[in-house]
C-alpha positions in Angstrom: -78.4 -19.0 10.5 -77.8 -16.7 13.4 -74.9 -14.3 13.3 -73.6 -12.6 16.4 -71.8 -9.4 16.1 -68.6 -9.0 18.2 -68.9 -6.6 21.1 -66.9 -3.3 20.4 -64.2 -4.1 22.9 -63.4 -7.5 21.5 -61.8 -5.9 18.4 -59.3 -4.2 20.8 -57.9 -7.5 22.2 -54.2 -8.1 21.6 -51.7 -10.8 22.4 -50.7 -8.8 25.4 -54.3 -8.5 26.7 -54.8 -12.2 26.1 -51.8 -12.8 28.3 -53.5 -10.8 31.1 -56.7 -12.9 30.6 -54.7 -16.2 30.7 -52.8 -15.2 33.9 -56.0 -14.3 35.8 -58.0 -17.4 34.5 -55.2 -19.7 35.6 -55.5 -18.0 39.0 -59.0 -19.3 39.2 -61.1 -16.2 38.4 -64.4 -17.1 36.8 -64.6 -14.6 33.9 -61.8 -12.3 32.7 -61.8 -9.9 29.8 -59.1 -7.5 28.8 -58.4 -5.1 25.9 -56.1 -2.3 24.9 -58.1 0.9 25.2 -55.4 3.0 23.6 -51.6 3.0 23.2 -51.2 3.9 26.9 -53.8 1.8 28.7 -55.3 -1.6 29.1 -58.7 -2.3 30.7 -59.3 -5.4 32.6 -62.7 -6.8 33.9 -62.9 -9.7 36.4 -66.2 -11.2 37.3 -66.1 -13.7 40.2 -68.6 -14.8 42.9 -65.9 -14.5 45.5 -66.2 -10.7 45.2 -69.7 -10.8 46.6 -70.0 -8.4 49.5 -66.4 -7.3 49.4 -65.1 -3.8 49.0 -63.4 -2.7 45.8 -60.2 -2.5 47.7 -60.4 -6.1 48.9 -61.3 -7.3 45.4 -58.3 -5.4 43.9 -56.1 -7.0 46.6 -57.2 -10.4 45.4 -56.4 -9.7 41.8 -53.2 -7.6 42.0 -50.8 -10.4 43.1 -51.5 -12.2 39.8 -51.1 -9.0 37.8 -47.6 -8.7 39.2 -46.7 -11.9 37.3 -47.1 -9.9 34.0 -44.2 -8.0 32.3 -43.7 -4.6 34.0 -44.7 -2.7 30.8 -48.0 -4.5 30.8 -48.6 -3.9 34.5 -47.9 -0.2 34.0 -50.5 0.0 31.2 -53.3 -1.6 33.2 -55.1 1.7 34.1 -58.6 0.3 34.7 -59.4 -2.8 36.8 -63.1 -3.5 37.0 -64.1 -6.2 39.5 -67.7 -7.4 39.8 -69.6 -10.0 41.6 -72.0 -11.7 39.1 -75.0 -10.5 41.0 -74.0 -6.9 40.4 -74.3 -7.3 36.7 -77.8 -8.8 36.8 -80.3 -6.4 35.2 -82.4 -6.1 38.4 -79.5 -5.6 40.7 -77.3 -3.2 38.9 -76.4 -0.1 40.8 -75.8 3.0 38.7 -72.0 2.8 39.4 -71.7 -0.8 38.3 -74.0 -0.1 35.3 -71.8 2.8 34.0 -68.5 1.0 34.7 -69.6 -2.1 32.9 -71.2 -0.1 30.1 -68.0 1.8 29.5 -66.0 -1.5 29.4 -68.5 -3.1 27.0 -68.7 -0.1 24.6 -65.6 2.1 25.1 -65.9 5.8 24.5 -63.5 7.2 22.0 -60.0 7.6 23.3 -58.3 11.0 23.2 -55.0 9.3 22.3 
């Protein structure tokens, strides 16, 4: 029997962050993860092949209209929005920037709050 340990961020998911994931998945984004980092912030990661070759500003512009569908309090707490093309997360293609951003999402450093 194989057991798979949950990734550290998965224990930080809440009903609120699941709502964020649902809204973005219904909008057609391929992979969406969200968790509450601390009492004042939510982190969101969106991975979609449509981001390939786009600037971070254009990627954010694709996601933000859907985030506006969320309650204002939830919107205000989304402090980190990470947008990646799948190729950017492949081991051989990772830039240092994408590597560190994704690593921080996957294994959050301790919060000061």
